[in-house]
C-alpha positions as CSV (number, residue, x, y, z in Angstrom):
1,X,0.1,-0.1,-0.1
2,X,2.8,2.2,0.9
3,X,4.6,1.6,-2.3
4,X,1.4,2.2,-4.2
5,X,0.7,5.4,-2.4
6,X,4.1,6.6,-3.4
7,X,3.7,5.8,-6.9
8,X,0.5,7.4,-7.1
9,X,1.9,10.7,-5.5
10,X,5.1,10.5,-7.8
11,X,2.9,10.2,-10.8
12,X,0.7,13.1,-9.7
13,X,4.0,15.1,-9.4
14,X,5.0,14.1,-13.3
15,X,1.7,15.2,-14.6
16,X,1.9,18.6,-12.7
17,X,5.6,19.0,-14.2
18,X,4.2,18.0,-17.6
19,X,1.5,20.5,-17.4
20,X,3.5,23.1,-16.3
21,X,6.2,22.8,-18.9
22,X,3.4,22.8,-21.6
23,X,2.1,26.0,-20.1
24,X,5.7,27.5,-20.2
25,X,6.3,26.3,-23.7
26,X,3.0,27.8,-24.8
27,X,3.4,31.1,-23.1
28,X,7.0,31.5,-24.7
29,X,5.5,30.7,-28.2
30,X,2.7,33.2,-27.6
31,X,4.9,35.8,-26.8
32,X,7.4,35.1,-29.6
33,X,4.7,35.0,-32.0
34,X,3.9,38.7,-31.5
35,X,7.7,39.7,-31.3
36,X,8.5,37.8,-34.7
37,X,5.3,39.0,-36.4
38,X,6.1,42.6,-35.3
39,X,9.8,42.5,-35.8
40,X,10.8,39.9,-38.0
41,X,13.4,37.0,-37.5
42,X,16.3,39.3,-37.5
43,X,14.5,42.2,-35.3
44,X,13.2,40.0,-32.6
45,X,15.6,39.5,-29.6
46,X,15.5,36.6,-27.2
47,X,16.1,38.9,-24.2
48,X,13.0,41.0,-25.0
49,X,10.9,37.5,-25.5
50,X,12.4,36.3,-22.2
51,X,11.4,39.7,-20.4
52,X,7.8,39.2,-21.7
53,X,7.2,35.9,-20.7
54,X,6.6,34.2,-17.2
55,X,9.9,32.2,-18.0
56,X,13.3,33.1,-18.5
57,X,15.9,33.2,-21.2
58,X,17.7,29.8,-20.0
59,X,14.1,28.1,-20.3
60,X,13.9,29.3,-23.9
61,X,17.2,28.0,-24.8
62,X,16.2,24.7,-22.8
63,X,13.1,24.3,-24.8
64,X,13.9,25.6,-28.2
65,X,17.8,25.6,-28.3
66,X,18.3,29.3,-30.2
67,X,16.4,32.0,-32.1
68,X,16.3,30.2,-35.1
69,X,14.6,27.0,-33.8
70,X,12.1,29.1,-31.9
71,X,11.0,30.9,-35.0
72,X,10.5,27.7,-36.6
73,X,8.4,26.4,-33.6
74,X,6.5,29.6,-34.0
75,X,5.8,29.1,-37.8
76,X,4.9,25.3,-37.2
77,X,2.4,26.5,-34.3
78,X,1.0,29.0,-36.6
79,X,0.0,26.7,-39.4
80,X,-0.9,23.9,-37.1
81,X,-3.6,25.8,-35.7
82,X,-5.3,26.8,-39.0
83,X,-5.1,23.4,-40.0
84,X,-6.4,21.8,-36.6
85,X,-9.3,24.1,-36.9
86,X,-10.2,23.2,-40.3
87,X,-10.0,19.7,-39.6
88,X,-12.4,20.1,-36.6
89,X,-14.9,21.6,-38.5
90,X,-15.2,18.8,-40.8
91,X,-16.4,20.9,-43.6
92,X,-16.2,18.1,-46.1
93,X,-19.0,16.4,-44.5
94,X,-21.5,19.4,-45.5
95,X,-23.2,19.5,-49.2
96,X,-20.5,20.6,-51.4
97,X,-21.7,24.2,-52.1
98,X,-22.3,24.6,-48.5
99,X,-19.2,23.2,-47.4
100,X,-17.2,25.3,-49.9
101,X,-18.8,28.5,-48.9
102,X,-18.1,27.7,-45.0
103,X,-14.4,26.7,-45.9
104,X,-13.9,30.1,-47.7
105,X,-15.7,31.9,-45.1
106,X,-13.4,30.3,-42.4
107,X,-10.3,31.2,-44.1
108,X,-11.2,34.9,-44.7
109,X,-12.1,35.2,-41.0
110,X,-9.2,33.3,-39.9
111,X,-6.9,35.9,-41.5
112,X,-8.7,38.8,-40.1
113,X,-8.6,37.4,-36.7
114,X,-5.1,36.2,-36.8
115,X,-2.9,39.1,-38.5
116,X,0.0,37.7,-36.9
117,X,-0.3,34.6,-38.9
118,X,-0.3,36.9,-41.9
119,X,2.8,38.7,-40.7
120,X,4.8,35.7,-40.0
121,X,4.1,34.1,-43.4
122,X,4.9,37.7,-45.1
123,X,8.4,37.5,-42.8
124,X,9.2,33.8,-44.1
125,X,8.8,34.9,-47.6
126,X,11.0,37.6,-47.3
127,X,13.5,34.6,-46.1
128,X,12.4,32.7,-49.5
129,X,10.8,30.1,-47.1
130,X,14.4,29.0,-45.8
131,X,13.0,28.1,-42.4
132,X,9.6,26.8,-43.4
133,X,11.4,24.3,-45.5
134,X,13.3,23.0,-42.5
135,X,10.3,21.8,-40.8
136,X,9.8,18.2,-41.5
137,X,6.1,18.1,-40.7
138,X,5.1,21.0,-42.6
139,X,4.1,19.6,-45.9
140,X,2.0,16.6,-44.2
141,X,0.2,19.0,-42.1
142,X,-0.5,21.3,-45.1
143,X,-1.8,18.4,-46.9
144,X,-5.0,18.3,-45.0
145,X,-6.4,21.2,-46.5
146,X,-5.9,19.9,-50.1
147,X,-7.5,16.9,-48.9
148,X,-10.5,18.4,-47.7
149,X,-10.8,20.6,-50.8
150,X,-10.5,17.6,-53.1
151,X,-13.3,15.7,-51.2
152,X,-15.6,18.8,-51.7
153,X,-14.5,19.3,-55.2
154,X,-15.6,15.6,-55.9
155,X,-18.6,15.5,-54.3
156,X,-19.7,18.8,-56.1
157,X,-18.9,17.0,-59.2
158,X,-20.4,14.1,-58.5
159,X,-23.8,16.0,-57.4
160,X,-23.7,17.8,-60.9
161,X,-22.8,21.5,-59.2
162,X,-19.2,21.8,-59.7
163,X,-17.2,21.5,-63.0
164,X,-14.7,18.9,-63.3
165,X,-10.9,19.5,-63.6
166,X,-10.5,21.9,-60.9
167,X,-7.1,21.2,-59.1
168,X,-7.9,21.7,-55.2
169,X,-4.3,23.0,-55.0
170,X,-5.3,26.1,-57.4
171,X,-8.3,26.3,-55.4
172,X,-6.5,26.6,-52.1
173,X,-4.3,29.2,-53.5
174,X,-7.1,31.4,-54.9
175,X,-8.8,31.4,-51.7
176,X,-5.7,31.9,-49.5
177,X,-4.7,34.8,-51.8
178,X,-7.9,36.5,-51.8
179,X,-8.0,36.0,-47.9
180,X,-4.4,37.0,-47.3
181,X,-4.5,40.3,-49.2
182,X,-7.3,41.5,-46.9
183,X,-5.0,41.7,-44.1
184,X,-1.4,42.0,-45.6
185,X,-2.5,45.1,-47.7
186,X,-5.0,46.6,-45.3
187,X,-2.9,49.9,-44.4
188,X,-1.7,50.2,-48.0
189,X,-5.1,49.9,-49.5
190,X,-6.6,52.4,-46.9
191,X,-4.0,55.0,-47.7
192,X,-4.4,54.6,-51.4
193,X,-8.1,54.3,-51.8
194,X,-9.6,55.2,-48.5
195,X,-11.0,51.8,-47.7
196,X,-10.3,50.0,-44.7
197,X,-10.8,46.2,-45.2
198,X,-11.0,45.5,-41.3
199,X,-14.0,47.9,-40.8
200,X,-17.2,45.5,-40.0
201,X,-19.4,46.4,-43.0
202,X,-16.4,46.4,-45.4
203,X,-14.9,43.2,-44.0
204,X,-18.5,41.5,-44.2
205,X,-18.7,42.5,-47.9
206,X,-15.6,41.6,-48.7
207,X,-16.1,38.0,-47.1
208,X,-19.1,37.7,-49.6
209,X,-17.5,39.1,-52.6
210,X,-14.5,36.6,-51.9
211,X,-17.1,33.4,-51.4
212,X,-18.8,34.5,-54.5
213,X,-15.9,35.2,-56.7
214,X,-14.5,31.6,-55.8
215,X,-17.9,29.7,-56.2
216,X,-18.4,31.4,-59.5
217,X,-15.2,29.8,-60.7
218,X,-16.0,26.2,-59.5
219,X,-19.8,26.2,-60.1
220,X,-21.0,24.5,-63.5
221,X,-22.5,26.7,-65.8
């Protein structure tokens, strides 16, 4: 009984340590996401990230190894979050036109609600995708959205509502491009044309325009 009690106590300690480690790591990633999004890889500093966390510089190096490794962990987490939300929603289980409308709307909303994601992707493109290419799980993780769009397209073609021959990668590229632009070019567009994509009525209108544009492309005439 004594041995069993000691084992249970040790198990609870291990569980607490694991939970605290996960919380510490998540806190570092949250702060690092904001820093890398605001300042880029070159401008962000480990010292500043540590000062804004509930951790320390030593713990950042313990969990991630260095600034480049932390940056790659931030990138991986950013893509993991959008892909996880898409998978959890199971859009492909809806009727095809409804499914495509829902997945486009989600993509538009996600970009608006996560501008740090947009800035991280912009920054990584400045680096020619050097770091994202080093994340072994990235292609497999992003393959889920292509599979989902492929399933929706197949259902739509079978139901006679979508035209055949559309590549799901092309479809994803179109949805991402239209969603991304609304956030990446928000400020320049505002100064050039006086239109703020983030203003609620403008955002709602643009959301419907993007959905309509993509649906008109894939819908069978």
